[in-house]
C-alpha positions in Angstrom: 110.1 67.9 253.3 108.1 68.0 249.9 107.1 70.9 248.2 104.5 71.7 245.6 104.0 74.0 242.7 100.2 74.7 242.5 99.7 76.3 239.0 96.4 77.8 237.4 97.0 78.2 233.7 94.9 79.7 231.0 96.2 79.4 227.4 95.5 82.1 225.1 97.8 81.2 222.4 98.0 77.5 222.0 100.8 77.4 219.1 103.0 79.6 221.2 102.3 77.8 224.4 103.5 74.7 222.8 106.9 75.9 222.9 106.9 76.3 226.5 105.5 72.7 226.6 108.7 71.5 224.5 111.3 73.2 226.8 109.5 72.9 230.4 110.0 69.2 230.9 113.7 69.3 231.2 113.4 71.8 233.9 111.1 69.5 236.0 112.9 66.4 235.4 116.5 68.0 236.5 114.9 68.8 239.9 113.1 65.8 240.7 109.5 66.9 240.0 106.4 64.5 239.7 103.2 65.6 238.4 100.1 64.8 240.4 97.5 66.6 238.6 98.1 68.0 234.9 95.2 69.7 233.3 92.6 66.8 233.6 88.9 67.2 234.2 88.3 69.8 237.1 85.4 71.6 238.7 85.7 75.1 240.1 83.6 75.4 243.5 84.7 78.8 244.3 86.6 81.7 242.8 87.2 82.5 239.0 86.8 79.7 236.5 90.5 79.0 235.3 91.1 76.4 232.4 93.9 74.1 233.6 95.4 73.2 236.9 98.6 71.6 237.7 100.1 70.1 240.7 103.7 69.4 240.7 105.5 67.5 243.8 109.5 68.4 244.3 111.7 66.7 246.9 112.0 69.9 248.8 111.1 73.8 248.9 114.7 74.2 248.0 114.3 72.1 244.7 111.0 73.5 243.8 112.3 77.3 243.6 115.7 76.1 242.0 113.4 74.7 239.2 111.4 77.9 238.9 114.9 79.8 238.9 116.8 77.5 236.6 118.1 78.6 233.1 116.0 75.8 231.6 112.7 77.1 233.1 113.5 80.7 232.5 113.7 79.6 228.8 110.3 77.9 228.7 108.9 81.0 230.7 110.3 83.1 227.9 108.5 81.0 225.2 105.2 81.0 227.4 105.5 85.0 227.3 102.0 86.1 226.0 100.7 82.7 225.3 98.9 82.4 228.6 97.8 83.9 232.1 99.7 81.9 234.7 99.5 81.9 238.5 102.0 79.9 240.2 102.5 79.1 243.8 105.0 77.1 245.7 104.2 75.7 249.1 105.8 73.4 251.3 104.2 70.0 252.4 103.5 68.9 255.9 105.6 66.5 257.6 104.9 62.9 257.8 
């Protein structure tokens, strides 16, 4: 069953965040990720204003978790440290 990362990101240091953007794609590719939404236009209907919204589909919940825990993604997160405020949730999709 598919699983999804839902991330809300506010970039505070674009130059440092570029280091994350350079490394993260390798981790996503290695775990079968497919981007469904990635920072395009958005409208907040409830809750706080957040700058960037990302939805990533993975083949399974285990794949999504393995990506987050991978050495490649840990390296990307280290490059993002102090460059953004990030909230990431992994959620399993519905059957069918």
